[in-house]
Each structure stands twice: as structure tokens, then as C-alpha cells.
N, C-alpha and C positions, 0 to 999 in steps of 0.2 A: 602336047599331051603330057599330062602329069603322070607320075609314077603310079599313083593310086588309080587313075583312069585306065592306064595300061594294064594293071593287075586285074581290075574288074573285067576288062575286055577279054583278057586271056582266060580268066575263070569262066566267062560265058562261052568262049569257044570250046574249052575243055568239056563243059557240061553238055553242049550240043553234040559234040563228037561222041560223048558217052551215051547220050540218049539214042543216037543212031546205032551205036554198037549194041546197046542193050536190046533194042527192038529186034535187030537181026539175030543176035545170039540167043535171046530168050524165045524167039519163035522157031528158029531153025537149028541153031548150034547145040543147045543144051541137050536136046533129045538125041543128037548124033554121038555125043561124047559120053553121056551117062545114061545107061539103060534104065536106071531107077527113075529118071526124070521123064521118061516117055509116058505120056498120058497124065502126068501130074501137073495140072495147070494152076492150081491154087497157090503154090509156093512162088511162082515166077514173079508176080508183083512184089512179093516180099524181098526178093533178092535184087530187084531192079535198081534201088538206090546204090547198093554196093557195086553193081556192075557199072553204073554210071560213074562212080568215083574212081574205080581202079580199072578202067577200060583197057589201058595198055597191057596190064598183066593178064586180063581175060583174053585179049587177042593172042598174046604170046602162048598161053597155055592151050587155047583152042587150036592154034597152029601145031603145037607139039603133039597134041593128042590125035589130031586128024592125020598128020603125016607119019605117025608111029615112031617118032623120035624120043618119046618119053621113056626114060630108063627108070622104071618104078623103084627098084631097090636103091638107086643112087640119087633119088630126087632131093633128099635133105642134106646131102654132103656139102654143097657149097654154102648153105646157110650155117651149118655147124662150124665150118672153117671160119666163116666171117664172124660168128659169135665169139669164137675163141680169140680172134684178133681184136675184136671190139672190147672184150673183157680186159685184155692186156693194156690197151690204150686207155681205157677208163680207169684202170687201177693206178696208172701213172698220172693221168690228167686231172682227176678229181683232187688228189692231195696238192698238186701243183697250183691249181686254181684257188684252193682254200688258203694255201700259204701266201700266194700273191695278193689275195684279198686282205689277209691280215696285215701284210706289209704296207699295203697301199691305203689303209684306213687312216683317218685323221687322228693325229695325236691330241692329247688333252691340252698341251701348251699352245696349240694353234687356235683353240676355241676362243671366241670373244666372250666377255662377261655377259651373263643373262640380263635382260632388261625387263623390268616389270611393266606390263602393259596396263594402261588405265582404261576404265570404261569410256565409251564414247560420250562426248558432251552433248547435252540436250540443246537443241536449237530453239531459241526463244524468238518469237515474232514481235 
């Protein structure tokens, strides 16, 4: 099996698991964790593609909210810490990548002389 075929097969499995999670979550779960969603059936088909795509996050959040483990005031703290670290890494990595690209580029002395291309010759029969 080639890598492309494997990736397509894994994407198909991901989508089918996402469809199963979306059906269960949008019929049972969304009304249990969000009181504003109770009786609101028009928006559910609109959010189905997103649920299908990010089904692991949906399952994790659903589990947190059902078990009462969600600490509402602290819910953005890990993301904020990660963004600060990511900013520091990017502040160093982007200039290093730019400098490496400038050092690795081809110098003018390595270039061959340009060749003038002639138009194709007409074939006579």
C-alpha cells in the first residue's frame, strides 16, 4: 500500500468516526451540555461538518462537561501558556530560517550563462 492510499484510507476512517460522533452528539449530547441548544434543531446541521472534523475535541469537551470536571475560569490558561511559548519559539525560529535561506541560496558565480532559445523549426513534408 502506498503512502497516498494509506493517507486516504486514514482520512476515510477519521470521517466515518466523525460522522458517528456527530450523529450521537448532535442528537443526544448537545442538548445535555448546552441549555440554549435544547429545542434548537436548525443549527445542528450547520455545525455537523465541524463536529465531524474535530470529533476528538468534541468528545473530550463533552466528557469534561458531563463529568463536571470543567474549571470554567481556568479553561484558557493552558492555551495562553502555550501561545507564550510558541511566540518565543517563533521569534527565534523565523529569523534563523530566513538567515539559513539567505546563506543557502545560489551565488551569482555558480550560475551558467543564459542561452537564447530559438523558436521551434517547422517540419516540412
